[in-house]
N, C-alpha and C positions, 0 to 999 in steps of 0.2 A: 505917856502924858497923862497927868492927873485929871480926873473927872472927864475922861474922854471915852465915849461909847462908840462902838462900831455899829453901823446901821446897815442891815441887809434888806433889800426890798425884793419881794417876788411879784414880778409884773408880767402881764401878757394880755393883749387884747382879745384873745381867744378864750371864751368860756369853756370850762371843763378841762382845762390844761393841767390841773393838779396844783395850783398855786396854794390853796388852803391846806392841803394834805402835807405838801412839802414844807410850808411855813411851820406848821405845828411840829412835825417830826425833826426839822433842823433845830428849832428852839429847844426841844427836849434833848436832843443828842448833844448840843453845845453844853447844856447843864450837866449831862451825864459825863462829859469829857472834862469838866472842870473849868469851862470857859464862861461861866456865869458870873454874876447873876444875869439872867436873861429876862427881857420884858417883851411881851407881844402887844402889837397894835393892830386892830382890824379896821381898815378904811373902806371895806366893801359894804355898802348899804344892806346887802343880804345878811350879813353878820354870821357867815358860817363858822369863821375861826372863833368868834365869841361864843357861839353855840357849843362848839367842841370844848372850849375852856371851861364853860359852865358845867360840862359833865365830868370834868376831871376832879379827883380827890387828892392828887399829888400837891405837895407844897410848891413845886416849881413846874414851869416858869411862872412869872407874875404876869398879870394882864393890866394894861393901862388903857382907860377909855379916853382916847384922843381923837378928835375929828381932823379932817385934812387941813382945815384952816387954822389948827392949833398946833400942827406938827413942830414947827420950829421951837415953840415955848415948850411943848411936851417933852421933846428930846432933851432940851437943856434941863428940865425938871427931873428926868430920869437919870441923867448924868450926875446931877448933884446928889441924887439918892443912891448913887453907887453902882448903877447898873453898867455892864461892860459890853453887853450886846443887846441890839433892839431889832427885832424881826417884824417887819410890817408886811401884812397882806393887802392887796389892791383889788379894786373893782375891774371887771372886764368891760372892754368896748367903750369906755369913757375917756377919751384922750385928755381932756383937761384934768380930770381927777388923777389919772396915772402921772400926768406931768407934775402935778402938785406934790406928789409923794417922791418921785424919782429925784427931784432936785435936792432932797435931803439925804440921798443914799450914799454910802461909801462903796457899796457894791450892789448891782442889780442882777438877780437871777431870773432867767426867762425859761420856765418849764415848757417844753415843746414835745407833743405826742407826735409819733412817726406817722404822720398822715399828710396828704397834700393840703387839706383845709388848714391845718395848723402851720405848715410852712408858708402858705400865702398870708397868714395873719402875722407873721413875725415882723415884716417890714416896717409897719407904723411904730411898733414898739421899739425897734432898733433906732428909728429916727429921733424918737423922743429922747432915748438914752444918750444918743450922740449929741443932741442938741445942749445937753447939760455936761458933756464931756466926762461922763460916769463910765467906770469899768463895767463890762457886761460878761456874764457867763451864761451860756445855754445849757440846759440840762435835758437830755433826751429821757422823757418821762412816759410811764405806762406802756413801755415797749414789750413786744412779743419775742420771746427767746428765739435766737437763731433765725429770725426773720429777716429777709434781705433788706426790706425797706428800712429797718432800724439803722444798719450801717449807711444806706443812702441818705437817710435823714441827717446823720452826724456830718457826713461829708458835705451836704447842702448847707447846713447851718455854719460850717467852718469858713464858708465864703464871706459870712457876715460878721463873724467874731469868734471868741474863744468857746470851744465846746468842752465841758467837763469830761474828764476821762472815765467817769463812772456813770453808768446807765442804770435808771431805775426801771425795773421790770414790773409788768402788770401781774399782781397776785392778790388774791382774795383777803390776804391778812391785812392789806393796807386799809381797805374799806372796813373790815370787821374791827380794826383797833379804834377807828374814828368814831364808831358808835358810842362807845362809853368814855371818850375823852383820853384814850391811851395812845401809844405808838406801838409800832411793830417790835421795836426793842424792848418795850416794857411787858409785851405779851410773851415773846419768845427771843431772848437776847442772842440765841445761836442761830436764828433763821437767816436765810439768804437775803431777805428783805432788810432785816436789821443790819446785816453786814454792809448792804449797799448804802444805807443811810449814813452808817458810821463813816465809810469811805467818802462819802460826798462831803460830810462835814468836814473831814480832814482836808480835803481838797479846797473847799471854800475858805476854811480857816487859813490855809497857806496863801490864798489870793489876797486875803486881807494884809498879811505880813508882807507880801510881795509889793503891795501898793503903799508900803510905809506905815501901816497901822498895826502895831504889834498887839497881840492878845495876851495879856498877862506875861508880858516880857519874853515871850518865845522867840527863838532865833529863826530868822528867815530861811536861811540855808537848810537847816534841819528840817523845818516843816515841809519845804518844797520837796526835799529828798523823800520824806515819808509818803507825800502825796503821789509822787512820780513813780516809786520804786516798789510800793506796796503790791505784792503778788495778786494779779487780778484786777488792779486798778489802772492799767494802761489801756491803750486803744483796743486790745483783744476783748476788754470787758464790754464793748459795745454789743457783742453778741451774746454774751451771758451763758447761763446754763439752761438746760432744758427742764422745765417744770410742767407738771401735769395740770396745774391749774392756771396757767398763763392766759388762756383764752376765756376765763370765766369773767363775765361783766361786773363791774363793781356797783356799789350802792350809791343811790343819788343822794344829794344834800338837801335838806330842808331849809325853807327860807324863813328868816325872822324879819320883821320890819326894822328899817334903819333908825338912826337916832341922831340927833344933833345937840351937842352941849355947847353953851356959850363960853364955858371958861372950865379950865381944870378945877376939880373939887378942892377946896382949901379949908383948913380948920376954922371953926367958927370964932368969931371975935371974942376975946375974954376967956378962952379956954386954954388949958396948958397942953392939950393933945387933940388931935383930930385926924380924919382921913386924909391922906394927901394925894388920892386919886389913883394909887397903885395897890392892886390887890396882892397881898403877900400871904401865903398860907404856911403856918407852922405845922399844920397837921389837919386831919379831917375833923376840925371841930367847928365848922361852920364859918361864916364870914366875919370881918372885923366888926367890933362893937359898933352899933348904930347903922350898919349897912345890911340892906335886905338880902337874904339868901337867894343867890341867882342860880344855884346849881340844879341841875336836872336830876330828878329821881330816876333810877334805873327802870322802873316801871312805866315811865312816860317818855321813853327815849324818842318816839316819833310823834310826840303830841306837843302842842303849844302850851306853854305855862301861862295861864291867865294873868297871874299876878306880875310875872316878868314883862309880858307884853304891854299891860297897862302903865307899869312903872316907866319904861323907856318911851312910852307915848305920851307921858306926862299926864296920865288920866288917874293915877292912883299913887 
C-alpha cells in the first residue's frame, strides 16, 4: 500500500523495562536491514530517546518531534514524507498517555524484565492494548543467562499473549552503546547482543507481515520461516549463552525536561523551502539550515546543554 507506514509502539507501565534502549536499537536495526526509512518519536516527557538521538552522528534513523496529541497528524505527515517504519517510545506509569499512543499502533511491544515486579506491572498495559484490539508481543529483556527465572517469566507472559522467541540478555555493551548515540550492532556487529537485536527485528518484522502489513513487499511465509527457524531463535534461546558480564548493572538514564509543541513545524509562508519537522541527516555536517544544533558533544555526555534546555523550554 502506497504511503503506508508501519507503527511499532514500545509500551510498559513499569519504569526501567528497557523501552528506550530497545526502541533505538530496533529503529537502527530496521534501517540496517533495509526496511527504512525509519522515523523515531519520543512521547516520554523525560526525553531519553531524544537525548540518545541527539548524541548520534549517523544519518539514520530520522527523528520527528511530535507530541501525543499530534500523533495522528504526525504519522500521516511521516507517511507522506516516505517513511516506512515509525518507532514510538512511551512514558511509564501514565495510563492516559500510553493509551493515546497505543491507539495508533500496528504492533505493541512490551519489554519485560524477568522479575516479580515487572510481571505484576504487565496487567494494566495488556488491558490498554486489548482495549484497542492491537497485536501485542512480549520481549523478555535484560535477562541473566541460564537463570531459571528467565524461563519462568516467558512461561508466565505466554498466559497473557505472544512472547518473542528471542530473549535480550543483560550485557554492559547495551548501556555503553547508548552513551554516545550508537547501538550494539554499530559498535560490534559480531557481538552476541547485536545478534539478539537482529533476530528480534526479524521476528517483529514477520509479525507485521503476519498482520497483513508487508514491509517493502516481503512475503509473509518467507519471513515467518526465517524468524521461526533461525538457529538459536527458538524457545531454547530463552536461556541463552553464558556471559561473564551478565550480572553487571547498566548505566542510568539522564532526564531532560519535556516539551509540548502546538503543531508540526511547517515551512514559512512565502518561502520555496523550509523544515518539515523531520530531522534527516546526510552526514555529520550539522543540522538542517535554520535549525539549532541539538547534538550533544562527546565531552558533555552526562551534562545538560543549556542552549538545548532553554530552546525546548521556550526561553531562548
